C-alpha positions as protocol buffer text, in pm:
chain_id: "A"
residue {
  index: 1
  type: MET
  ca { x: -17 y: -8 z: 30 }
}
residue {
  index: 2
  type: SER
  ca { x: 154 y: 352 z: -94 }
}
residue {
  index: 3
  type: PHE
  ca { x: -82 y: 541 z: 118 }
}
residue {
  index: 4
  type: GLU
  ca { x: 72 y: 569 z: 463 }
}
residue {
  index: 5
  type: LEU
  ca { x: -50 y: 652 z: 820 }
}
residue {
  index: 6
  type: THR
  ca { x: 110 y: 792 z: 1090 }
}
residue {
  index: 7
  type: LYS
  ca { x: 53 y: 727 z: 1466 }
}
residue {
  index: 8
  type: GLU
  ca { x: -66 y: 1008 z: 1494 }
}
residue {
  index: 9
  type: GLU
  ca { x: -284 y: 1051 z: 1182 }
}
residue {
  index: 10
  type: GLY
  ca { x: -421 y: 701 z: 1295 }
}
residue {
  index: 11
  type: GLU
  ca { x: -533 y: 807 z: 1639 }
}
residue {
  index: 12
  type: LYS
  ca { x: -680 y: 1059 z: 1486 }
}
residue {
  index: 13
  type: LEU
  ca { x: -951 y: 875 z: 1309 }
}
residue {
  index: 14
  type: ILE
  ca { x: -987 y: 637 z: 1627 }
}
residue {
  index: 15
  type: LYS
  ca { x: -1059 y: 987 z: 1882 }
}
residue {
  index: 16
  type: LEU
  ca { x: -1276 y: 1136 z: 1577 }
}
residue {
  index: 17
  type: ALA
  ca { x: -1511 y: 791 z: 1520 }
}
residue {
  index: 18
  type: ARG
  ca { x: -1521 y: 810 z: 1943 }
}
residue {
  index: 19
  type: CYS
  ca { x: -1620 y: 1179 z: 1984 }
}
residue {
  index: 20
  type: THR
  ca { x: -1835 y: 1169 z: 1626 }
}
residue {
  index: 21
  type: VAL
  ca { x: -2077 y: 862 z: 1843 }
}
residue {
  index: 22
  type: GLU
  ca { x: -2083 y: 1050 z: 2158 }
}
residue {
  index: 23
  type: THR
  ca { x: -2178 y: 1321 z: 1972 }
}
residue {
  index: 24
  type: PHE
  ca { x: -2437 y: 1184 z: 1798 }
}
residue {
  index: 25
  type: LEU
  ca { x: -2596 y: 1012 z: 2106 }
}
residue {
  index: 26
  type: LYS
  ca { x: -2616 y: 1275 z: 2284 }
}
residue {
  index: 27
  type: THR
  ca { x: -2747 y: 1536 z: 2092 }
}
residue {
  index: 28
  type: LYS
  ca { x: -2813 y: 1360 z: 1749 }
}
residue {
  index: 29
  type: GLN
  ca { x: -2584 y: 1578 z: 1572 }
}
residue {
  index: 30
  type: THR
  ca { x: -2352 y: 1540 z: 1316 }
}
residue {
  index: 31
  type: LEU
  ca { x: -2029 y: 1614 z: 1420 }
}
residue {
  index: 32
  type: LYS
  ca { x: -1830 y: 1876 z: 1136 }
}
residue {
  index: 33
  type: PRO
  ca { x: -1476 y: 1894 z: 1239 }
}
residue {
  index: 34
  type: SER
  ca { x: -1260 y: 2198 z: 1141 }
}
residue {
  index: 35
  type: LYS
  ca { x: -998 y: 2207 z: 930 }
}
residue {
  index: 36
  type: GLY
  ca { x: -705 y: 2018 z: 1095 }
}
residue {
  index: 37
  type: SER
  ca { x: -314 y: 2043 z: 980 }
}
residue {
  index: 38
  type: LEU
  ca { x: -320 y: 1664 z: 895 }
}
residue {
  index: 39
  type: GLN
  ca { x: -401 y: 1727 z: 532 }
}
residue {
  index: 40
  type: LYS
  ca { x: -352 y: 1325 z: 441 }
}
residue {
  index: 41
  type: LEU
  ca { x: -655 y: 1326 z: 656 }
}
residue {
  index: 42
  type: TYR
  ca { x: -909 y: 1495 z: 379 }
}
residue {
  index: 43
  type: GLU
  ca { x: -743 y: 1298 z: 114 }
}
residue {
  index: 44
  type: LYS
  ca { x: -991 y: 1002 z: -13 }
}
residue {
  index: 45
  type: CYS
  ca { x: -988 y: 689 z: 88 }
}
residue {
  index: 46
  type: GLY
  ca { x: -1226 y: 357 z: 151 }
}
residue {
  index: 47
  type: VAL
  ca { x: -1297 y: 344 z: 527 }
}
residue {
  index: 48
  type: PHE
  ca { x: -1479 y: 58 z: 739 }
}
residue {
  index: 49
  type: VAL
  ca { x: -1616 y: 136 z: 1109 }
}
residue {
  index: 50
  type: THR
  ca { x: -1605 y: -127 z: 1324 }
}
residue {
  index: 51
  type: ILE
  ca { x: -1751 y: -131 z: 1714 }
}
residue {
  index: 52
  type: ASN
  ca { x: -1665 y: -409 z: 1935 }
}
residue {
  index: 53
  type: MET
  ca { x: -1776 y: -466 z: 2292 }
}
residue {
  index: 54
  type: LEU
  ca { x: -1484 y: -577 z: 2518 }
}
residue {
  index: 55
  type: ASN
  ca { x: -1625 y: -836 z: 2773 }
}
residue {
  index: 56
  type: LYS
  ca { x: -1339 y: -983 z: 2968 }
}
residue {
  index: 57
  type: GLY
  ca { x: -1042 y: -927 z: 2765 }
}
residue {
  index: 58
  type: GLU
  ca { x: -1319 y: -1088 z: 2467 }
}
residue {
  index: 59
  type: LYS
  ca { x: -1452 y: -886 z: 2183 }
}
residue {
  index: 60
  type: ALA
  ca { x: -1821 y: -913 z: 2037 }
}
residue {
  index: 61
  type: LEU
  ca { x: -1885 y: -730 z: 1739 }
}
residue {
  index: 62
  type: ARG
  ca { x: -2097 y: -432 z: 1785 }
}
residue {
  index: 63
  type: GLY
  ca { x: -2132 y: -245 z: 1464 }
}
residue {
  index: 64
  type: CYS
  ca { x: -1934 y: -226 z: 1140 }
}
residue {
  index: 65
  type: ILE
  ca { x: -2021 y: -19 z: 860 }
}
residue {
  index: 66
  type: GLY
  ca { x: -1784 y: 197 z: 600 }
}
residue {
  index: 67
  type: TYR
  ca { x: -1729 y: 345 z: 226 }
}
residue {
  index: 68
  type: PRO
  ca { x: -1520 y: 24 z: 11 }
}
residue {
  index: 69
  type: TYR
  ca { x: -1440 y: 287 z: -276 }
}
residue {
  index: 70
  type: PRO
  ca { x: -1262 y: 618 z: -213 }
}
residue {
  index: 71
  type: THR
  ca { x: -1563 y: 879 z: -261 }
}
residue {
  index: 72
  type: ASN
  ca { x: -1543 y: 1078 z: 10 }
}
residue {
  index: 73
  type: SER
  ca { x: -1213 y: 1273 z: 238 }
}
residue {
  index: 74
  type: LEU
  ca { x: -1089 y: 1025 z: 511 }
}
residue {
  index: 75
  type: VAL
  ca { x: -1291 y: 1268 z: 754 }
}
residue {
  index: 76
  type: GLU
  ca { x: -1594 y: 1209 z: 631 }
}
residue {
  index: 77
  type: SER
  ca { x: -1658 y: 861 z: 570 }
}
residue {
  index: 78
  type: VAL
  ca { x: -1509 y: 780 z: 948 }
}
residue {
  index: 79
  type: ILE
  ca { x: -1778 y: 1050 z: 1086 }
}
residue {
  index: 80
  type: ASN
  ca { x: -2039 y: 881 z: 879 }
}
residue {
  index: 81
  type: SER
  ca { x: -1958 y: 541 z: 898 }
}
residue {
  index: 82
  type: ALA
  ca { x: -1903 y: 545 z: 1242 }
}
residue {
  index: 83
  type: ILE
  ca { x: -2289 y: 706 z: 1335 }
}
residue {
  index: 84
  type: ASN
  ca { x: -2412 y: 404 z: 1083 }
}
residue {
  index: 85
  type: ALA
  ca { x: -2176 y: 165 z: 1252 }
}
residue {
  index: 86
  type: ALA
  ca { x: -2349 y: 278 z: 1591 }
}
residue {
  index: 87
  type: THR
  ca { x: -2710 y: 286 z: 1524 }
}
residue {
  index: 88
  type: GLU
  ca { x: -2753 y: 126 z: 1126 }
}
residue {
  index: 89
  type: ASP
  ca { x: -2623 y: -183 z: 1112 }
}
residue {
  index: 90
  type: PRO
  ca { x: -2936 y: -399 z: 1022 }
}
residue {
  index: 91
  type: ARG
  ca { x: -2732 y: -680 z: 1277 }
}
residue {
  index: 92
  type: PHE
  ca { x: -2777 y: -527 z: 1604 }
}
residue {
  index: 93
  type: PRO
  ca { x: -3025 y: -240 z: 1722 }
}
residue {
  index: 94
  type: PRO
  ca { x: -2874 y: 110 z: 1774 }
}
residue {
  index: 95
  type: MET
  ca { x: -2677 y: 166 z: 2039 }
}
residue {
  index: 96
  type: ASN
  ca { x: -2711 y: 378 z: 2370 }
}
residue {
  index: 97
  type: PHE
  ca { x: -2548 y: 645 z: 2528 }
}
residue {
  index: 98
  type: ASN
  ca { x: -2527 y: 354 z: 2823 }
}
residue {
  index: 99
  type: GLU
  ca { x: -2290 y: 150 z: 2567 }
}
residue {
  index: 100
  type: LEU
  ca { x: -1991 y: 349 z: 2483 }
}
residue {
  index: 101
  type: ASP
  ca { x: -1757 y: 327 z: 2821 }
}
residue {
  index: 102
  type: LYS
  ca { x: -1744 y: -89 z: 2686 }
}
residue {
  index: 103
  type: CYS
  ca { x: -1669 y: -52 z: 2401 }
}
residue {
  index: 104
  type: VAL
  ca { x: -1397 y: -23 z: 2144 }
}
residue {
  index: 105
  type: PHE
  ca { x: -1354 y: 142 z: 1790 }
}
residue {
  index: 106
  type: GLU
  ca { x: -1173 y: 30 z: 1502 }
}
residue {
  index: 107
  type: VAL
  ca { x: -1078 y: 217 z: 1120 }
}
residue {
  index: 108
  type: SER
  ca { x: -993 y: 65 z: 863 }
}
residue {
  index: 109
  type: VAL
  ca { x: -818 y: 259 z: 534 }
}
residue {
  index: 110
  type: LEU
  ca { x: -831 y: 107 z: 217 }
}
residue {
  index: 111
  type: THR
  ca { x: -666 y: 103 z: -82 }
}
residue {
  index: 112
  type: PRO
  ca { x: -922 y: 36 z: -359 }
}
residue {
  index: 113
  type: PRO
  ca { x: -1028 y: -306 z: -466 }
}
residue {
  index: 114
  type: GLU
  ca { x: -865 y: -438 z: -784 }
}
residue {
  index: 115
  type: LEU
  ca { x: -1033 y: -686 z: -925 }
}
residue {
  index: 116
  type: ILE
  ca { x: -844 y: -1029 z: -930 }
}
residue {
  index: 117
  type: GLN
  ca { x: -822 y: -1184 z: -1345 }
}
residue {
  index: 118
  type: VAL
  ca { x: -818 y: -1535 z: -1319 }
}
residue {
  index: 119
  type: VAL
  ca { x: -826 y: -1773 z: -1596 }
}
residue {
  index: 120
  type: ASN
  ca { x: -989 y: -2063 z: -1360 }
}
residue {
  index: 121
  type: PRO
  ca { x: -1155 y: -2027 z: -1099 }
}
residue {
  index: 122
  type: LYS
  ca { x: -943 y: -2223 z: -887 }
}
residue {
  index: 123
  type: GLU
  ca { x: -682 y: -1970 z: -846 }
}
residue {
  index: 124
  type: TYR
  ca { x: -876 y: -1761 z: -665 }
}
residue {
  index: 125
  type: ARG
  ca { x: -678 y: -1942 z: -399 }
}
residue {
  index: 126
  type: GLN
  ca { x: -354 y: -1864 z: -425 }
}
residue {
  index: 127
  type: GLN
  ca { x: -427 y: -1519 z: -559 }
}
residue {
  index: 128
  type: ILE
  ca { x: -544 y: -1432 z: -166 }
}
residue {
  index: 129
  type: ARG
  ca { x: -310 y: -1376 z: 89 }
}
residue {
  index: 130
  type: VAL
  ca { x: -499 y: -1423 z: 450 }
}
residue {
  index: 131
  type: GLY
  ca { x: -387 y: -1222 z: 693 }
}
residue {
  index: 132
  type: GLN
  ca { x: -338 y: -922 z: 378 }
}
residue {
  index: 133
  type: ASP
  ca { x: -650 y: -934 z: 180 }
}
residue {
  index: 134
  type: GLY
  ca { x: -957 y: -814 z: 186 }
}
residue {
  index: 135
  type: LEU
  ca { x: -1209 y: -939 z: -16 }
}
residue {
  index: 136
  type: ILE
  ca { x: -1560 y: -806 z: -201 }
}
residue {
  index: 137
  type: VAL
  ca { x: -1747 y: -1092 z: -346 }
}
residue {
  index: 138
  type: GLU
  ca { x: -1959 y: -955 z: -672 }
}
residue {
  index: 139
  type: LYS
  ca { x: -2245 y: -1110 z: -849 }
}
residue {
  index: 140
  type: GLY
  ca { x: -2522 y: -861 z: -988 }
}
residue {
  index: 141
  type: TYR
  ca { x: -2709 y: -700 z: -680 }
}
residue {
  index: 142
  type: ASN
  ca { x: -2525 y: -901 z: -476 }
}
residue {
  index: 143
  type: LYS
  ca { x: -2254 y: -791 z: -310 }
}
residue {
  index: 144
  type: GLY
  ca { x: -1986 y: -900 z: 21 }
}
residue {
  index: 145
  type: LEU
  ca { x: -1703 y: -754 z: 197 }
}
residue {
  index: 146
  type: LEU
  ca { x: -1495 y: -874 z: 459 }
}
residue {
  index: 147
  type: LEU
  ca { x: -1246 y: -717 z: 606 }
}
residue {
  index: 148
  type: PRO
  ca { x: -863 y: -814 z: 638 }
}
residue {
  index: 149
  type: GLN
  ca { x: -897 y: -933 z: 1009 }
}
residue {
  index: 150
  type: VAL
  ca { x: -1188 y: -1182 z: 967 }
}
residue {
  index: 151
  type: PRO
  ca { x: -1035 y: -1413 z: 832 }
}
residue {
  index: 152
  type: VAL
  ca { x: -791 y: -1407 z: 1067 }
}
residue {
  index: 153
  type: GLU
  ca { x: -989 y: -1382 z: 1403 }
}
residue {
  index: 154
  type: LEU
  ca { x: -1189 y: -1648 z: 1254 }
}
residue {
  index: 155
  type: GLN
  ca { x: -905 y: -1867 z: 1217 }
}
residue {
  index: 156
  type: TRP
  ca { x: -1031 y: -1992 z: 799 }
}
residue {
  index: 157
  type: HIS
  ca { x: -781 y: -2090 z: 517 }
}
residue {
  index: 158
  type: GLU
  ca { x: -837 y: -1882 z: 179 }
}
residue {
  index: 159
  type: GLU
  ca { x: -1059 y: -2167 z: 57 }
}
residue {
  index: 160
  type: GLU
  ca { x: -1303 y: -2056 z: 364 }
}
residue {
  index: 161
  type: PHE
  ca { x: -1248 y: -1708 z: 307 }
}
residue {
  index: 162
  type: LEU
  ca { x: -1360 y: -1739 z: -10 }
}
residue {
  index: 163
  type: CYS
  ca { x: -1685 y: -1919 z: 101 }
}
residue {
  index: 164
  type: GLN
  ca { x: -1736 y: -1689 z: 334 }
}
residue {
  index: 165
  type: CYS
  ca { x: -1727 y: -1358 z: 161 }
}
residue {
  index: 166
  type: CYS
  ca { x: -1970 y: -1563 z: -89 }
}
residue {
  index: 167
  type: MET
  ca { x: -2244 y: -1537 z: 161 }
}
residue {
  index: 168
  type: LYS
  ca { x: -2196 y: -1228 z: 346 }
}
residue {
  index: 169
  type: ALA
  ca { x: -2308 y: -1139 z: -44 }
}
residue {
  index: 170
  type: GLY
  ca { x: -2593 y: -1361 z: 31 }
}
residue {
  index: 171
  type: LEU
  ca { x: -2468 y: -1600 z: -267 }
}
residue {
  index: 172
  type: PRO
  ca { x: -2423 y: -1991 z: -249 }
}
residue {
  index: 173
  type: PRO
  ca { x: -2076 y: -2019 z: -55 }
}
residue {
  index: 174
  type: ASP
  ca { x: -1903 y: -2236 z: -372 }
}
residue {
  index: 175
  type: SER
  ca { x: -2006 y: -1894 z: -567 }
}
residue {
  index: 176
  type: TRP
  ca { x: -1646 y: -1823 z: -601 }
}
residue {
  index: 177
  type: LEU
  ca { x: -1582 y: -2078 z: -864 }
}
residue {
  index: 178
  type: THR
  ca { x: -1837 y: -1985 z: -1145 }
}
residue {
  index: 179
  type: LYS
  ca { x: -1707 y: -1737 z: -1373 }
}
residue {
  index: 180
  type: SER
  ca { x: -1996 y: -1518 z: -1313 }
}
residue {
  index: 181
  type: VAL
  ca { x: -1853 y: -1386 z: -1004 }
}
residue {
  index: 182
  type: LYS
  ca { x: -1618 y: -1057 z: -966 }
}
residue {
  index: 183
  type: ILE
  ca { x: -1395 y: -1132 z: -701 }
}
residue {
  index: 184
  type: TYR
  ca { x: -1199 y: -797 z: -606 }
}
residue {
  index: 185
  type: LYS
  ca { x: -923 y: -773 z: -319 }
}
residue {
  index: 186
  type: PHE
  ca { x: -818 y: -478 z: -63 }
}
residue {
  index: 187
  type: THR
  ca { x: -522 y: -453 z: 183 }
}
residue {
  index: 188
  type: ALA
  ca { x: -629 y: -210 z: 443 }
}
residue {
  index: 189
  type: ILE
  ca { x: -411 y: 0 z: 757 }
}
residue {
  index: 190
  type: ILE
  ca { x: -601 y: -89 z: 1086 }
}
residue {
  index: 191
  type: PHE
  ca { x: -584 y: 75 z: 1415 }
}
residue {
  index: 192
  type: GLU
  ca { x: -783 y: -8 z: 1722 }
}
residue {
  index: 193
  type: GLU
  ca { x: -831 y: 90 z: 2081 }
}
residue {
  index: 194
  type: GLN
  ca { x: -719 y: -130 z: 2319 }
}
residue {
  index: 195
  type: THR
  ca { x: -902 y: -75 z: 2590 }
}
residue {
  index: 196
  type: PRO
  ca { x: -1251 y: 158 z: 2575 }
}
residue {
  index: 197
  type: ASN
  ca { x: -1116 y: 526 z: 2514 }
}
residue {
  index: 198
  type: GLY
  ca { x: -759 y: 361 z: 2592 }
}
residue {
  index: 199
  type: GLU
  ca { x: -480 y: 355 z: 2449 }
}
residue {
  index: 200
  type: ILE
  ca { x: -475 y: 292 z: 2039 }
}
residue {
  index: 201
  type: LYS
  ca { x: -250 y: 61 z: 1811 }
}
residue {
  index: 202
  type: ARG
  ca { x: -155 y: 25 z: 1465 }
}
residue {
  index: 203
  type: LEU
  ca { x: -312 y: -393 z: 1396 }
}
residue {
  index: 204
  type: THR
  ca { x: -61 y: -642 z: 1264 }
}
residue {
  index: 205
  type: LEU
  ca { x: -263 y: -926 z: 1064 }
}
residue {
  index: 206
  type: VAL
  ca { x: -59 y: -1219 z: 1153 }
}
residue {
  index: 207
  type: ASN
  ca { x: -216 y: -1584 z: 974 }
}
residue {
  index: 208
  type: LYS
  ca { x: -226 y: -1802 z: 1252 }
}
């Protein structure tokens, strides 16, 4: 990934995501930050904001929404994604303010998705790298995305990653073997809180 973020820039994005959700849950107002000195945060990038509930060191997903493509600035995308992850993820009820001190925020900044070109769909297994790539599976109006950290956390191998991404798109798990399906890959720079409103670190993915 040619685009990079410093620790300071990553911390800014995480703090922006938390502050945005806090403000919205308290006042129903969308945060509008003034233009800051970190110009890189105003470049256009794909972004996902993930909110996890933390219980005895174990994370449980509470919401995750974002933009796969670089349509808006990082700041704008983080603000919108944070609110949507907290209140619009259809898998969960909207968050309430009292949950904020029990959750940790994670921001994933994406490279533009790249179509994987293969002659035989079985070659997809050699074209993706668990621990580095995220995937998008697309067929017609069906589309599913899984971030790079997901197969690492769930200890999937490449084929299982492909199957799970097909199911995320609402397709049968073996749809990746059909030539009518398009598969894209991307990488991500990921920053996360270690504890609620606590230390922020860049996440290094390790394929176990």
